[in-house]
C-alpha positions, 0 to 999 in steps of 0.5 A: 468430070467425076474427079472435078466434082470430087474437088468441088466438095471442099469448096463448100467449106468456106461458105459453111464456115461463114454460116458458122461464124454468123451463128456465133453471135447468137450463141454468145451468152449475156449476163442478162436477157433483154427482159431481165435487164429491163427489170433489173434497171427498174431496181436501179431507178427505185433504189434512189427513192429507197435511199432517200426514204430511209436516210434523208426523209427521216432526218428531214422529218425529225428536224421538222418534228423537233420544231413542231413539238419543242420541249424536252420530249421532242426527240421521242415524240418525233420518233414515235410520230415517224413510226406511226406515219410508217404504220399508217402508210403500210396499213393502206398498202396492206388493205389495197394490195390483195384486191389490186394484186388479184385484178392485175393478174389478168392478162395485160393488166399488170403493166397498167397498175404498175404504171399508175402507182409509179406515177402516183409515187413520182408526183408525191416525190415532186411535191416534196420540193414544197416548203411543207411543215411537219404534218403536211410533209408526213401526209405527202410521205404517206402517199410516197410510201403507198406508191412505192410499196404498191409498185414493188408488189407489181414489180416483184410479181414481174420476176416470174415473167422475165426469167426462169426458176433456175435464174431467179436467185441470180436475177433477184439478187443482182436487181437488189445488188446493182440497185444498191450501188447505182442508187448511190449516184443520185444520192451522192449528187444530192449530198453534195448539194446539201453540204456545199450548196448553202456555201457556194450556191446560196439558199439554205440546207432545207432548200437543197434537201428538198431539191434532192427529192426531185433528183431522186424522182428524176432518176426513178423516171429514167430507169423506169422507161425501159420496163414500162416500154418493153415489159410483156406479161407472160403469165396471167388469167384470161380476161372476162367481163369487168364486173365479173372480174371484180366479183371474182377478185374477192372470191379469188382472194378467199381461194388464195388464202385457202390454197396458202393454208393447204400448202404448209410449206408456203404457209409457214414461209409466209408466217416466217416472212411476216415476222422477219421481214418486219425486222428488216424493214423496221431497222432500215426505216427507223435507223436514221431517225433513231440515230438522230434522236440519240444526238448523232450528227447528220453527217455521220448518219448520212455517210454511214448509211451511204457506206451501207450501200457499198457493203450491200452490193457485193453482200446481196450478190453473194447471198444469191450465189450461196442460196444457189449452193446451200438453198434459200431456206438456210440463207434466210435463217442466216440473215435472221441471225444476222439481224438478231445481232444487229438489234442487240448491238443497236439496243445495248451498244449504240451510243455514238457515231462509231457504233452507228457506223458499225451498225450501218455496215452490219445492216448492209451485210444482210438487208439485201440478201434477206429481201432478194432471196425471199423474193426469188424463193417465193417466186419459185413455190407459187403458181405462175399464172397467179403470181401477182395475186400471190405477190399481193399477199406476199407484200401484204404480209410485209406491209402488215409486218411494217405496221406491227414493227413500226407500231411496236417501236412507237408504242414502247418509245412512247411508254418508256420515253427511251427509243432504245427500248422501242428498238429492242422490241424488234427482237420479238419479231425475229424470234417468231420469224426464226421459229416458223422458218425452222418449222417450215416443211421442205415439201409443198404442193406447188413449185419445186419439190423440196427446199434446202 
């Protein structure tokens, strides 16, 4: 019997092995967790809107603007008006976000604000299908920008809920990177309709341009569903009486400003971000409008900026990897120097299609990295439970920066009648951003102890 029992011991091994085999799928590592995947997919969806806002909308608006103004100064007036429109939209977002961001920090509220402004943006996108004249179109575009940038505030703050500090650079960079490359799909479909539709399907180019806006909105809806359905707010303040919450929102804003002022690392980063991200957004938002004003054919403008997306995809992911190795601070400084070169090139060397292609490809190298690393770095150094409030300020700084950047371009263009002078004014912002980034202390009160 003893011998028999001894022989039965090895007989348990197959069942043990089966247990181990069942455990293997749980140990398998994926590129993203489910929460991270849903978050990244939203970046894919909203990327199509970003492309249309920066490529198609400015060209379309410039065409409407030239017809509206007429005369020798039509190009300059159209560029200036487009800059003013961007400024007004950014100013609205800047005024709204600190308040809404603070309210959204209460548990269970972030997704409600996120869904509401997603709906506002989508409805305005669908409104673009109407045959609007210049001024009504600008009004609709303001609503789109308000919806889009407000959504980005809530979306960016969700990063702290869906991933860890260690993975923030990777997830943030992948979001921007995959968004750039995937956003090309609806864009290419729309470009095909714009160029081939009038010949093979009837209707004019303007009709198919408006139709393209609808396609971008549908793309946005499709990739918004997973996040809207599955997102869970991990960090947040406890909910109390609504009236008290609103009252505390204003006192909380004051406290947040005081906390930012106390943390010199956070303060200097915010000041640097205010200036350098302005350059990023202004270059992106004004590029096609500026190129169109120089007489560059729309075909070159569209396909050059399409190529920008293919460059931005690997460049953004590479920025995330390099930030993990060398530090976010150093990579942000690299991006600032990259944009200094871009502005100089755009001011003094942009005269035709070839130069615009070079400018577009250079922009692709730095635009995604600058935004992705800034977002993940900020997420690391702020209190997680007040992430939406802090990201509200983060995006307010970006929104006010857009007011300054597009306002400078519009002002200098109007004063001189030369769009190139307006573009060169962006250099002021980059210099200030670089100075504050270099002065930023490496230690702070919150988050990681030291930055590279």
